[in-house]
C-alpha positions as CSV (number, residue, x, y, z in Angstrom):
1,M,6.1,7.2,10.1
2,R,5.5,3.5,10.2
3,E,5.2,3.6,14.0
4,I,2.4,6.1,14.0
5,S,0.4,5.4,10.8
6,D,-1.7,2.4,9.8
7,G,-2.0,3.2,6.1
8,F,-0.2,5.6,3.8
9,V,-2.1,7.6,1.1
10,I,-0.3,9.6,-1.5
11,A,-2.1,12.1,-3.7
12,A,0.1,12.6,-6.8
13,L,0.4,14.8,-9.9
14,D,3.4,13.1,-11.4
15,K,4.5,12.1,-14.9
16,D,7.1,9.6,-13.7
17,I,4.8,6.7,-13.2
18,G,7.5,4.0,-13.2
19,T,9.3,5.6,-10.3
20,F,6.1,6.0,-8.3
21,D,5.2,2.3,-9.0
22,T,8.5,1.3,-7.6
23,M,8.2,3.6,-4.6
24,T,4.7,2.2,-3.8
25,T,6.1,-1.4,-3.9
26,A,9.0,-0.4,-1.6
27,L,7.0,1.6,0.8
28,Q,4.4,-1.1,1.5
29,F,7.2,-3.4,2.7
30,H,9.4,-0.8,4.5
31,M,6.4,0.9,6.3
32,Y,4.7,-2.6,6.7
33,Q,1.2,-1.2,6.0
34,P,-1.0,-0.6,3.0
35,V,0.1,2.1,0.6
36,M,-2.3,3.8,-1.8
37,L,-1.1,6.1,-4.5
38,A,-3.7,8.2,-6.4
39,N,-2.3,9.9,-9.5
40,T,-4.4,12.2,-11.7
41,G,-6.3,10.6,-14.5
42,Q,-4.5,12.7,-17.0
43,L,-1.3,10.9,-16.2
44,G,-2.5,7.5,-14.9
45,G,-0.4,5.2,-12.7
46,S,-2.5,4.8,-9.5
47,S,-2.1,1.8,-7.3
48,A,-2.7,0.3,-3.9
49,Q,-0.5,-2.4,-2.3
50,A,-0.1,-4.2,1.0
51,P,2.6,-6.4,2.4
52,F,0.9,-9.8,2.0
53,K,3.1,-12.9,1.8
54,A,2.0,-14.1,-1.6
55,H,3.4,-11.8,-4.4
56,H,0.2,-11.9,-6.4
57,E,-1.9,-10.7,-3.4
58,R,0.2,-7.6,-2.6
59,Q,-1.3,-5.6,-5.4
60,I,-4.8,-4.5,-4.4
61,A,-5.5,-2.1,-7.3
62,H,-3.5,-0.9,-10.2
63,V,-4.5,1.4,-13.0
64,H,-2.3,2.5,-15.9
65,G,-2.9,4.6,-18.9
66,N,-3.5,8.3,-19.3
67,N,-6.5,10.6,-20.1
68,Q,-9.0,8.3,-18.5
69,A,-11.4,8.7,-15.5
70,V,-11.2,5.6,-13.3
71,I,-12.7,4.9,-9.9
72,S,-11.2,1.9,-8.0
73,I,-13.2,0.6,-5.0
74,F,-11.5,-1.8,-2.6
75,E,-11.4,-2.7,1.1
76,V,-8.2,-2.4,3.1
77,D,-7.9,-3.5,6.7
78,L,-5.7,-0.8,8.1
79,L,-5.3,-2.6,11.5
80,A,-4.1,-5.9,10.0
81,F,-0.4,-4.9,10.1
82,K,-0.6,-2.8,13.3
83,N,1.0,-5.3,15.6
84,T,3.2,-8.3,15.4
85,R,0.9,-10.9,16.9
86,K,-0.8,-13.4,14.6
87,V,-4.1,-12.2,13.3
88,D,-6.5,-14.4,11.2
89,L,-6.7,-12.7,7.8
90,P,-8.0,-14.0,4.5
91,K,-4.5,-13.5,3.1
92,E,-1.2,-14.3,4.9
93,K,0.9,-11.3,5.9
94,K,4.6,-11.0,5.1
95,A,6.9,-11.2,8.2
96,A,7.4,-7.8,9.9
97,P,10.6,-6.0,9.0
98,A,13.5,-6.3,11.5
99,G,13.0,-4.1,14.5
100,F,9.3,-3.6,14.0
101,K,7.6,-3.6,17.4
102,G,4.1,-2.5,16.2
103,R,2.5,0.9,16.0
104,T,1.2,3.1,18.7
105,S,-2.6,3.0,19.3
106,A,-3.0,6.8,19.5
């Protein structure tokens, strides 16, 4: 999937918020692209992360707590992690995973 997608969006209806938080953190690194998880407001646990170098910059949005209606608005540059060449970004990217050659442009 990481070779053909620029961002990964997960629509969830899951009670196991801790597991999904861990999965989102792992996926943003392994897929080397922004990962956005939207869980239902009844359960909470929505987040968006991207593989930036500084740990505190990786988490773009994070909402916990249940039975609440929340709208998170944020910008994500889906093309920032598409290739391995140096791109000027406001935040420094993590190094690409081993074997990453970039994604197709289709």
